[in-house]
N, C-alpha and C positions, 0 to 999 in steps of 0.2 A: 433519747441520742446525741445531743447537746453535753449533758446534765453529767450522760457516762463519760463524753470526753474531757469534758472540767474536771471530775473525778478523778479520771484515772494521773493528767494533768498535776496535779493538785496533791495527789496517793501521796506523795515523797513528804512532803509537807503537816501531808494530815501522819504520816509513822510520827517528825517529828512534836508536832502536838503532842500526839500519842504521848509519846516515852516522855517529855516533860509531865506531864498530868499525872501518870503514873508516879513517877519520882519524886514531888512533891507533894502525893498521897502517903505512897509508901516510906519512901526513908522518911521524909521532912516532917511527917503527921496532919496534914490539912485532908480537910473533908477534901471530897467532887468540887465542894461552888467556892472553896478558900482557893480550890488550886487553880480554878479558875482566873480569880483575882489576883493572883498573882503572876498566871502567865502573863494577864493584861500589864502586868504591871513591870514585868520582863522585855514584851517586846516593846514598851518607852522606852524603858528604860538604853533598849541598843539600838532608838531612833533619835537617845540625844544631842547625836553628832547630825541630825538633819536638822532637826527641831532649831539647835544656835543656827544652822543658815536659816528657816523660816522665820526666826529672828530678827536676823540681819535683813533677812530681803525684806520684812518687816515696813524694819528701819529705814532700807533706803523708800522705800516705795511711798513713806508719809513723808521724808524729805523735797521729795519730787513731787510731791501729789499738786502744787501748785501749778507747777509749770504743766501737766500732765492735764489739768483743768482748763489752764487758757487753750493748750490746742483740742479739747471735746469740746469747747465754745467757738472756736478760732473757725473750726472745718465738721459742727451742728451738722450743716444740710448736705455735706458731704460722707456718708461714712464709711464708702470704702477708700480713702484721701486721710478719711482721723485714724482708719485707722494701720496704713501705712507709716505718716506718721510719727504717729507711735511708736510704733518696732524699729521707727532712724530714733526716736528717742529712746528704745531704751536701752540698743547696742550702741549710742554713743556713750549711756552713761552705764553702761554695763546692768541692767536690770533684770533678774531674770521673773515675771510674772510666777511662771509656775514651779517655781519653788516650793511655795508656801502650800503646793498642795501635795509635794512627796508623800509626807509621813500618814497622809491620809491615804494616797495610793500603794502606800508599801503596807499597812495594818488591814486592808481586806482580802490581800489571799490567807492571812491569817485564820481574817472573820471565817471565808469561807471553808478553811482548814480544820476548826473549829468546829461549823456543823456537821463536816462531814465529819466527825469523831463519836460527836454527839449521839448522828444516829446510827454509825457501824462501831461502835464499842458500848461492850454492854459492861455497864457499870456495877450491875449487880452483881454480876458473875465476879468481877476481882475485889468485891466486901467492900464494905464503907458505903454510909447516910447518903444519902441523894437529897440530903433536905438541908436548908438553908438559914439559917437565925430565928430557927425558932416556927417560921410560917409560909415556908416555900417547901411543901414535901416533896418536886419533884423535880429539880432543875433540868429532866430529859425533857419535860411533858411543855405541851407546848400555853401558851403564857395567858393563854384565854381560857384554861382548862381550872384554872384556880381563880380566886378573889384576888388572893396571894399577887400573882401575875400581872391581876390592871393596877395594882399598886406600885410594880416594878418598872409599867409600863408608865406611868404618872412619873415618876421618879426620872426613867429615860427622858422621856420630850423634855422633862424640864432642863435636866443635864445639856440638851440635846442647844437649849436653846442659848440658855447659856454658856456654852463653846463655842457654840455660833456668833453672837455678840462680843465675844471676849478677841477673838480670833478675823475676825472678817473689821478691826479698826479702818483700813485705810479704800474700804470698799466705799459702791454707791449707798446712797440711804438704801434705793431700792430693791435694791439689790439684796442689803442687807436683810430688809422688809419678808422678799421672798423666800431668803433661807433659813428664818427663824421660823416662818411655818409650817414648811417643810414638811416637820416632826410630826405633826399636828396630821399630814394628810398619810404618811409613812407608820404611824403610830400602826393602821389599820390591818397593816401588813408585818407592821412586825411583830401584831399580836399569835403568830401562826409559828414564828420562828421560836424552836426551845428557851425553855427560861435560862436557861446558861448565855446562851448567845446572847440575849437581853442585858443582862450581867455581867457582860460580859465589854459591850457596847457600851450601856449603864458608868462600867470603873472607866475606859479610854475616856468619855465627858468630863467627869470626874478631874480623871488626873490633867486635861484641856483648859478647864477652869483654874486650875492652879496653876498652869503654865501660862494663861490668860494673863492672872495677876502678876505677876513676875514679869511678865513682856509690860505690865504698862509703867513698871515702875523703868523696866530698861529704856524703852520707846520713847526720843524725847517729844516734849511738846511742841506741837506745830507755834509758832507765835500766833496770837488774831492779827488782821490788817488794820488801822490805825483806820476810824469812822472818822471820814470830812464829815463839817458843817458848813455854812457858810460862813459863820466868824470860825471856822481856819483858814489862816494864813495860806498861799500856798507852799510851796518845797522850798521854789527859790527864794520867798522874802525871807521861809523861817533859819535857811540857811548865812539871810542875810544880817538879817537881825543878831547875833552875837554878833558880826564880827567888827557890825554899831558900836557896840556896845567896848571890845577890847578898844579897839579903835581912840573912844573916848578915854576911855583907862590910860593908855601910853600918853594923851595930852594932860592929863592930871584933872581932865574935867568929869564931874559926878557922874555915874549914869542914868541915861533920860527918860523921862516916862515910860512907856508902853505904846504910846498914841504919839506924842512925839517922834518916837526913833523910827514907827511907819512912817512920817512922813519926810525925816530924812532919807528913808528909805527912794518914798517915790521920786523925793527932789531929786537925787542921784541916778533916778529911772531918764526925766524928763531929760535930764543934763546929757543922758547918755544919747539917748533917741536925735536930741538935738544933735550934740557933733556929729551922731552916721548919716546926717542930712544934710 
């Protein structure tokens, strides 16, 4: 009943997907498999404006990642308070974490519409070959019905892991590992899908990998915090030392060695403390 309702809701989109596939096959001269690849590329091109917003959202998240980690660390014992403070931080800095998920969510209806097209449309009656690259005999058959389908499943899983690796740069490490492990569990479900669907999702994953390579060039790298050791002087001393050097230059004196400059800074501090007393 639920599947029938979804089918009726997606029927207009199914008709659009079928029309595009027929146009690519009959007028452009592509095979049915390459028509699915071309359909995937068309969908991703249409989603380019949202992809640009996704990149900007990732940049914004990465820019504010240190402050967000401080909030998480401060309220780690109170999850409700932590979520409230994070939402407040998002509003103040105009951050929308959900914007990075929009391209994926908008692809799901197309995915289901393509599934219904592969299920309802008679490709053989429409003419043309159902094979792809000489080793996939039928794109409408289940992926686990032929050895070539297993090859595509391996490529699908690898491309899914790679796309997750590229597009989750602002996520926590645990979340990234979970998302990267999901394709291994989903592969048993995807194996029962038609090969054409696996081909669609594999193509969109490879597109996402290329998009991730571009994104890594666009997203500025957050500078790593300076590691301090027992020999690293405090920030006040680091700021005062150059001032002492400049004062020595102004008086015409040669800059004192580092150890002597530190002694001078200590003397200045002691004088200030005595003056306060």
